[in-house]
C-alpha positions as CSV (number, residue, x, y, z in Angstrom):
1,M,-23.8,-17.7,-18.2
2,P,-20.7,-15.7,-19.3
3,K,-17.7,-17.6,-20.6
4,K,-14.7,-17.6,-18.2
5,I,-11.3,-16.9,-19.6
6,K,-8.3,-17.4,-17.2
7,L,-5.2,-15.4,-17.9
8,N,-2.4,-16.2,-15.4
9,G,1.3,-15.5,-15.9
10,E,3.6,-13.2,-17.8
11,I,2.5,-11.6,-21.0
12,I,4.7,-12.8,-23.8
13,G,4.7,-13.5,-27.6
14,S,3.8,-16.8,-29.1
15,D,7.4,-17.3,-30.4
16,D,8.6,-17.5,-26.8
17,A,5.8,-19.8,-25.5
18,W,7.8,-23.0,-26.1
19,I,10.5,-21.9,-23.6
20,Y,7.8,-21.3,-20.9
21,D,6.2,-24.6,-21.7
22,W,9.6,-26.3,-21.3
23,L,10.2,-24.7,-18.0
24,G,6.6,-25.2,-16.8
25,I,6.0,-21.5,-16.2
26,E,2.5,-19.9,-16.7
27,Y,2.2,-17.3,-19.4
28,V,-0.3,-15.3,-21.4
29,T,-0.2,-14.5,-25.2
30,P,-2.5,-12.5,-27.5
31,A,-3.1,-15.7,-29.4
32,I,-4.5,-17.5,-26.3
33,L,-6.9,-14.6,-25.6
34,D,-8.0,-14.3,-29.2
35,A,-8.7,-18.1,-29.4
36,Q,-10.9,-17.9,-26.3
37,L,-12.7,-14.8,-27.5
38,E,-13.3,-16.5,-30.9
39,E,-14.8,-19.5,-29.1
40,A,-17.1,-17.3,-27.1
41,A,-18.5,-16.0,-30.4
42,G,-19.9,-12.7,-29.1
43,E,-21.3,-14.0,-25.8
44,D,-20.4,-12.2,-22.6
45,V,-17.1,-13.1,-21.1
46,E,-15.3,-12.8,-17.8
47,V,-11.6,-12.5,-18.0
48,Y,-9.8,-13.6,-14.8
49,I,-6.4,-11.8,-14.6
50,N,-3.4,-12.7,-12.3
51,S,-0.4,-11.4,-14.1
52,P,2.8,-9.4,-13.3
53,G,2.8,-7.9,-16.8
54,G,5.4,-8.4,-19.5
55,S,5.6,-7.3,-23.1
56,V,4.1,-3.8,-23.8
57,W,3.4,-4.6,-27.5
58,H,1.6,-7.9,-26.7
59,G,-0.3,-6.2,-23.9
60,S,-1.4,-3.6,-26.3
61,E,-2.6,-6.3,-28.7
62,M,-4.7,-7.9,-25.9
63,Y,-6.1,-4.5,-25.0
64,T,-7.2,-4.0,-28.6
65,S,-8.8,-7.5,-28.7
66,L,-10.9,-6.8,-25.6
67,K,-11.9,-3.4,-27.0
68,E,-13.1,-4.8,-30.3
69,Y,-14.9,-7.8,-28.9
70,P,-18.7,-7.4,-29.7
71,G,-20.0,-9.0,-26.4
72,K,-19.7,-7.6,-22.9
73,T,-16.3,-8.1,-21.3
74,I,-15.7,-8.1,-17.5
75,A,-12.1,-8.1,-16.3
76,K,-11.7,-9.7,-12.8
77,I,-8.3,-9.1,-11.1
78,T,-8.0,-12.1,-8.8
79,G,-4.4,-11.5,-7.8
80,I,-2.4,-8.8,-9.4
81,A,-2.6,-6.8,-12.6
82,A,0.8,-5.1,-12.9
83,S,2.6,-3.2,-15.7
84,A,1.3,-4.4,-19.1
85,A,-1.5,-6.5,-17.4
86,S,-2.8,-3.3,-15.8
87,F,-3.4,-1.5,-19.1
88,F,-4.7,-4.5,-21.1
89,A,-7.3,-4.9,-18.4
90,M,-8.5,-1.4,-19.2
91,G,-9.8,-2.8,-22.5
92,A,-12.7,-4.5,-20.7
93,D,-16.1,-2.9,-20.4
94,E,-16.0,-3.4,-16.6
95,V,-13.1,-4.0,-14.3
96,Q,-13.6,-5.7,-10.9
97,I,-10.9,-6.4,-8.4
98,A,-10.7,-8.9,-5.5
99,P,-10.6,-7.5,-2.0
100,T,-7.1,-8.9,-1.7
101,G,-6.0,-7.8,-5.3
102,Q,-3.4,-5.3,-6.3
103,M,-2.8,-3.1,-9.4
104,M,0.5,-1.5,-10.3
105,I,1.4,1.0,-13.0
106,H,4.9,2.2,-13.9
107,N,7.2,3.4,-16.7
108,A,8.2,1.2,-19.6
109,A,11.7,-0.2,-19.5
110,T,14.2,-1.6,-22.0
111,V,17.9,-2.2,-22.6
112,T,19.9,-0.4,-25.3
113,R,23.4,-0.9,-26.6
114,G,25.5,1.2,-28.9
115,D,26.5,4.9,-29.2
116,K,24.8,8.0,-27.9
117,G,22.4,7.9,-30.8
118,D,21.2,4.4,-29.9
119,H,20.7,5.4,-26.3
120,A,18.9,8.6,-27.3
121,S,16.7,6.6,-29.6
122,G,15.9,4.2,-26.7
123,Y,15.0,7.2,-24.5
124,N,12.6,8.5,-27.2
125,L,11.1,5.1,-27.5
126,L,10.4,4.8,-23.8
127,K,9.0,8.3,-23.5
128,S,6.6,7.6,-26.4
129,T,5.7,4.3,-25.0
130,D,4.8,5.7,-21.6
131,E,2.6,8.4,-23.2
132,G,0.9,5.7,-25.4
133,I,0.2,3.6,-22.3
134,T,-1.5,6.5,-20.6
135,N,-4.1,6.6,-23.4
136,A,-5.6,3.4,-22.0
137,Y,-5.6,4.8,-18.5
138,V,-7.1,8.1,-19.6
139,L,-10.0,6.5,-21.4
140,K,-10.8,4.4,-18.3
141,T,-10.1,6.7,-15.4
142,G,-10.7,10.2,-16.9
143,K,-7.5,11.4,-15.3
144,S,-5.2,13.7,-17.2
145,K,-2.1,12.4,-19.0
146,E,0.2,14.5,-16.8
147,E,-1.3,13.0,-13.6
148,L,-1.0,9.5,-14.9
149,L,2.6,10.0,-16.0
150,D,3.4,11.2,-12.5
151,L,1.8,8.0,-11.0
152,M,3.8,5.9,-13.5
153,N,7.0,7.7,-12.5
154,K,6.4,6.8,-8.9
155,T,5.7,3.1,-9.7
156,T,2.2,3.3,-8.0
157,W,0.7,0.3,-6.3
158,M,-3.0,0.2,-5.6
159,N,-5.0,-2.1,-3.4
160,A,-8.7,-2.8,-4.2
161,Q,-10.0,0.4,-2.5
162,E,-7.4,2.6,-4.1
163,A,-7.9,1.1,-7.5
164,V,-11.7,1.8,-7.4
165,K,-11.1,5.3,-5.9
166,S,-8.7,6.2,-8.7
167,G,-11.0,4.9,-11.4
168,F,-8.8,1.9,-12.5
169,A,-11.5,-0.5,-11.3
170,D,-15.2,-0.2,-11.1
171,S,-16.0,-2.3,-8.1
172,I,-14.6,-4.7,-5.5
173,M,-15.6,-8.3,-5.9
174,F,-17.9,-9.8,-3.2
175,D,-18.5,-6.3,-1.7
176,E,-22.2,-6.2,-2.2
177,G,-22.8,-4.4,1.1
178,K,-20.2,-1.7,0.2
179,V,-18.6,-2.2,3.6
180,L,-15.0,-1.8,2.3
181,V,-13.8,1.7,2.5
182,T,-10.6,3.5,1.4
183,N,-7.7,3.0,3.7
184,S,-6.5,6.2,5.3
185,T,-2.9,7.5,5.5
186,T,-3.8,10.5,7.7
187,P,-2.4,10.5,11.3
188,S,-5.9,10.4,12.8
189,G,-6.8,7.2,10.9
190,L,-9.7,9.0,9.1
191,S,-9.6,10.0,5.5
192,P,-10.0,13.8,4.7
193,D,-13.4,12.9,3.1
194,V,-14.7,11.3,6.3
195,I,-13.5,14.2,8.4
196,Q,-15.2,16.7,6.1
197,R,-18.4,14.7,6.2
198,L,-18.3,14.6,10.0
199,K,-17.9,18.3,10.1
200,N,-20.9,18.8,7.7
201,K,-23.0,16.5,9.9
202,L,-22.2,18.5,13.0
203,L,-23.0,21.7,11.2
204,E,-26.3,20.3,10.2
205,E,-27.1,19.4,13.8
206,R,-26.2,22.9,14.8
207,D,-28.5,24.4,12.2
208,K,-31.3,22.2,13.4
209,Q,-30.8,23.3,17.0
210,E,-30.9,27.0,15.9
211,N,-34.0,26.5,13.8
212,N,-35.8,24.7,16.6
213,S,-35.1,27.3,19.2
214,V,-38.7,28.3,19.8
215,P,-39.6,27.1,23.3
216,D,-42.8,25.2,24.2
217,A,-44.2,23.9,27.5
218,R,-42.8,20.4,27.1
219,K,-39.3,21.7,26.3
220,L,-39.4,24.2,29.2
221,S,-40.2,21.3,31.6
222,E,-37.3,19.2,30.4
223,P,-33.7,19.7,31.8
224,A,-31.6,21.9,29.6
225,T,-29.4,20.1,27.1
226,P,-25.8,21.3,27.2
227,I,-24.3,22.6,24.0
228,N,-20.7,23.4,23.1
229,K,-19.3,26.8,22.2
230,E,-20.2,26.3,18.5
231,G,-23.8,25.7,19.5
232,V,-23.7,22.0,18.5
233,K,-25.7,19.6,20.7
234,P,-23.3,16.8,21.6
235,M,-24.6,13.3,20.8
236,N,-23.6,10.1,22.6
237,F,-22.5,7.1,20.6
238,K,-25.9,5.5,20.6
239,E,-27.5,8.7,19.2
240,L,-24.8,9.0,16.6
241,Q,-25.2,5.4,15.5
242,E,-29.0,5.7,15.2
243,N,-28.9,9.0,13.3
244,H,-25.9,8.3,11.1
245,P,-25.2,4.6,10.9
246,G,-23.3,4.8,7.6
247,L,-20.9,7.4,9.0
248,V,-20.4,5.5,12.3
249,N,-19.6,2.3,10.3
250,E,-17.1,4.2,8.1
251,I,-15.4,5.8,11.1
252,M,-15.2,2.4,12.9
253,T,-13.8,0.7,9.8
254,Q,-11.1,3.3,9.5
255,A,-10.2,3.1,13.1
256,I,-10.0,-0.7,13.0
257,S,-7.8,-0.6,9.8
258,A,-5.5,2.0,11.4
259,E,-5.1,-0.1,14.6
260,R,-4.4,-3.3,12.6
261,S,-1.7,-1.4,10.6
262,R,-0.1,-0.1,13.8
263,I,0.0,-3.6,15.4
264,S,1.3,-5.2,12.2
265,A,4.1,-2.6,12.0
266,L,5.0,-3.3,15.6
267,N,5.2,-7.0,15.0
268,E,7.6,-6.4,12.2
269,L,10.1,-5.4,14.9
270,A,9.8,-8.7,16.8
271,D,13.1,-10.1,15.6
272,A,15.1,-7.2,17.1
273,P,17.0,-8.2,20.3
274,G,15.1,-7.4,23.4
275,A,12.0,-6.1,21.4
276,A,9.3,-8.4,22.9
277,H,8.8,-6.3,26.1
278,F,8.6,-3.0,24.2
279,I,6.2,-4.4,21.6
280,K,3.8,-5.8,24.2
281,A,3.7,-2.5,26.1
282,A,3.3,-0.5,22.8
283,I,0.3,-2.5,21.7
284,E,-1.4,-1.8,25.0
285,N,-0.5,1.9,25.3
286,G,-0.9,3.0,21.7
287,E,2.7,3.7,20.7
288,T,3.8,3.5,17.1
289,A,6.5,1.3,15.5
290,G,8.8,4.4,15.3
291,D,8.5,4.9,19.1
292,V,9.4,1.3,19.8
293,A,12.3,1.3,17.3
294,T,13.9,4.3,19.2
295,K,13.5,2.5,22.5
296,I,15.0,-0.7,21.2
297,L,18.0,1.3,19.9
298,K,18.5,3.0,23.3
299,A,18.2,-0.3,25.1
300,S,20.7,-2.0,22.8
301,A,23.2,0.9,23.4
302,E,22.7,0.6,27.2
303,R,23.2,-3.2,27.0
304,V,26.4,-2.9,25.1
305,K,27.7,-0.3,27.5
306,Q,26.8,-2.4,30.5
307,E,28.4,-5.5,29.0
308,G,31.6,-3.5,28.7
309,V,31.4,-2.4,32.4
310,D,30.8,-6.0,33.5
311,R,33.8,-7.3,31.5
312,L,36.0,-4.6,33.0
313,K,34.9,-5.6,36.5
314,D,35.5,-9.3,35.8
315,A,39.0,-8.4,34.6
316,E,39.8,-6.4,37.7
317,N,38.5,-9.2,40.0
318,S,40.7,-11.7,38.2
319,K,43.8,-9.5,38.7
320,V,44.5,-9.8,35.0
321,T,44.9,-6.0,34.9
322,D,47.9,-6.3,37.2
323,V,49.9,-8.1,34.6
324,V,52.2,-5.8,32.7
325,T,52.2,-6.4,29.0
326,Q,53.9,-4.7,26.2
327,P,51.4,-3.0,23.9
328,P,51.5,-4.4,20.4
329,V,52.7,-2.3,17.5
330,N,50.0,0.0,16.0
331,Q,47.7,-0.7,18.9
332,D,46.1,2.7,18.7
333,E,45.4,2.3,15.0
334,K,43.9,-1.1,15.7
335,E,41.6,0.2,18.5
336,A,40.5,3.1,16.3
337,E,39.6,0.7,13.5
338,E,37.7,-1.6,15.9
339,E,35.8,1.4,17.3
340,A,35.0,2.6,13.8
341,A,33.8,-0.9,12.8
342,A,31.6,-1.1,16.0
343,I,30.0,2.3,15.2
344,E,29.4,1.2,11.6
345,N,27.7,-2.0,12.8
346,M,25.5,0.0,15.1
347,V,24.5,2.5,12.3
348,Q,23.7,-0.4,10.0
349,Y,21.7,-2.1,12.7
350,A,19.8,1.1,13.4
351,T,19.1,1.7,9.7
352,E,17.7,-1.8,9.2
353,L,15.6,-1.6,12.4
354,I,14.1,1.8,11.5
355,N,13.5,0.9,7.9
356,K,11.5,-2.2,8.7
357,K,8.0,-2.1,7.2
358,G,5.8,0.4,9.1
359,G,8.7,1.4,11.4
360,R,10.1,4.4,9.6
361,L,10.7,7.3,12.0
């Protein structure tokens, strides 16, 4: 039975540990890991990681400790392995990630004070540090240093599927049946790999049809099977499921994931005034969050316009418009300012609405 080592919290040095103890905050230090590894005495270990990262230098020390440990090491990312935690996990012989886990890689950061020489030195330090961090990623993923630096520049977040696909993790925990597939960002909801595999399967079916074109008595007595222009015999869903169950499962998983993402994005707009009717209709007819955001904006503009018309009618009915009043000084300027403020509020509202998660146009 492998020894379990739990590493939760920010990566810090031992000198700062007393502050975290005093405040009751979880933390991880190289000394804690080293003590646990020494106690394991060469036996296999499972290192459970849930850390937002922290000190680069102490993360590097922990990476080295895992690399040098004589027994087998398995890193299990149970929550998040971000920043320094992401690269010290690379020191394990095997990296597993929970289905709900996340990994994040980004550039190193620091604070400098002083003259231009001090800031230039700080820049060189950060540049060198980023390149050093990529060494751990290169050894694990096999990606080029340039590709990894680009991912770090973008502050790249990875779910379980993406972490495995990119080589940062070896497997997804509890996924013995390999049913979890990579989420797609293509408009069709299918990844390019799935689409290509589907094309290849259809081409195989076409080739089979062409190779089996020699007629026999049984075939001549059967009704002709229609084929499309490319010569591919169309299959119904049952036939496709029987002949290619893995492909069908993959397509269905992708479709379900895409539909869940669409509905989640729509529900993010629920707090907008008058959104409930549009969201309900969109869920039924397949509209996206962007479509609904546009409709909500138009409806809001119409509502504001109608309210103005109603107020004007109320004023006319009450004869208040018959009262002659002296316009206040700078009335035109005040009205212009109010109009500009109203426009600014509408723009801000529209921006917030459109930029809600999943609702970008």
